[in-house]
N, C-alpha and C positions, 0 to 999 in steps of 0.2 A: 504494499500499499504505500502510495507517495503521499509524504506528509509536508513537502516543500508548500503546497498551497496555504496549510495551517502556519506555517512558519512565517510567511511573508504577511497573513492577514495579522498575526501577532504584530509584526514589526511595524506595519503601518498604523495599526491600532496605538502602539506606542508612540509613534512619529505623530499622531493627531494631538496627543497630550501635550508633547513638546511644543507643537506647533501654537497651541493655546498660549503658552509662556511667552514665545516667541513675539506673536502678534500683539500680546497685551504690553509687553516691553517696547516694541515699535510703536504701538499707539499713544502709550506716554510720552516717548521721545518726541514723536512728531505732533503730538496734540491732538490725535483724534483716531479713535478705533476706526473709525470709517475709512479713513484714508489707510491706515495700517492694513485692512482688509482689501483695499484696492492694490496696494503695493504687493500683498501677498500674492494676489492672483496674477499681477503683472510679472514678478518673478517666477510663478509656477507655469504662466502662458509661455514665458521665454526658454523655461527647460524643456517642455513639452515639444516646443518647436523645433528646438534643437536635437532631442531624441528621435522625433519624427523625422527630419532631414536625414539623420545618420542611419536610421535602419530603413530609410526609402519608404516610409507609409504615404500612399497615395490613395485618395479616395477612388471606389469603382465609378466608372463614368457613369452620370444620370443617378447616382445613388442618393444625392441630397433630396432630390424631389421624391424619393419614396419613403423617407423618413416621416413616421407619425409625427403630426404637431406636437403632442404631448413629449415626445422623447427630446425635443429641443430644450426642455424646462429643466433638465438635470443640472445644467450649470446654475441655475437659480437657486436650486436646492443647495448646491455646494457654497454658494454666495452666501445664502441665509446663515448656514452652518458657522462658516468662518467669521461673518460679521457678528454673530449672536455670540459664540464662545468668546469672541474677542472681549466684548464687553461684559458678559456675566461669569466668564471663567474665573476671572481675579475675586469676584465678588463671592462665588460659591465655594472655591477651593477645587483643586483637582479631581479629588475622590467624589465628592459630592457632584460635580459637573459629569464625570464620566457615568456615575450612577444614572443620573437623570437621562443623559443623552441615549444611554443603554437602554432604559426603560422605553423611551419612545422608539428606539429601533426595534425593541423586541416586540412592541405592541403593533407596530406597522408590519413588521416580517409576519406574524402571526396572521394577520388579514390578507396579505400578499400571497402567502403560501395557501391560505386557506382557500381562496377564489383563483389562484393561479393567474394573476394579472402581470403586466408589464414584463412579460418575456418569462417569467418563473414557473417551473412546473407545479402544478396543484398538489397539494399535500394536506391531508386531513389533520384536524387539531385531536391530536390523540390526549389520552390521560396525562401520560408523561410529559407532553409539551406543555399542558397546562398547568401541571404541577411545578414545571421547570419555571414558566413565566410568574406563577406565584410565590416562588420561592425568590425570583428576582426582585419583585415588588416588595417582599418582605424585607430583602436586603437593602433596597433603595430607602425604605422607611428608616431601617436601623442607621443607615448612613448619612442621611440628610437631619437626622434628628441631632439636636443640641442639647 
């Protein structure tokens, strides 16, 4: 069984928490969390363009017109995430931020899997999944409780 996808997911998850601190610091220094988020995306765009050029990534001819309208909104979700965590991350703390973001991701994931939307395979809500989600909610409540 290949475990590299698990490792990649763990590493990018850790990177997301580091990103919150980096963006919060950037926001304090430049005087605006919104501007810090814009700069974050500018650096990210430059990096992705460079990697795309190096790997020769090219869109299939005519493919842009075939993309469903809703699929273009993924960038808005990313921008909302980066902007929001840049503002609320320092106020909540890393652990509480992670717990609350993970709770939102878990709730959305359960619904997405249940109905098989946005390209995900349909997957039933099993008792073990619901128990796992309930344990996550309990964990979040314990973490954010002061």
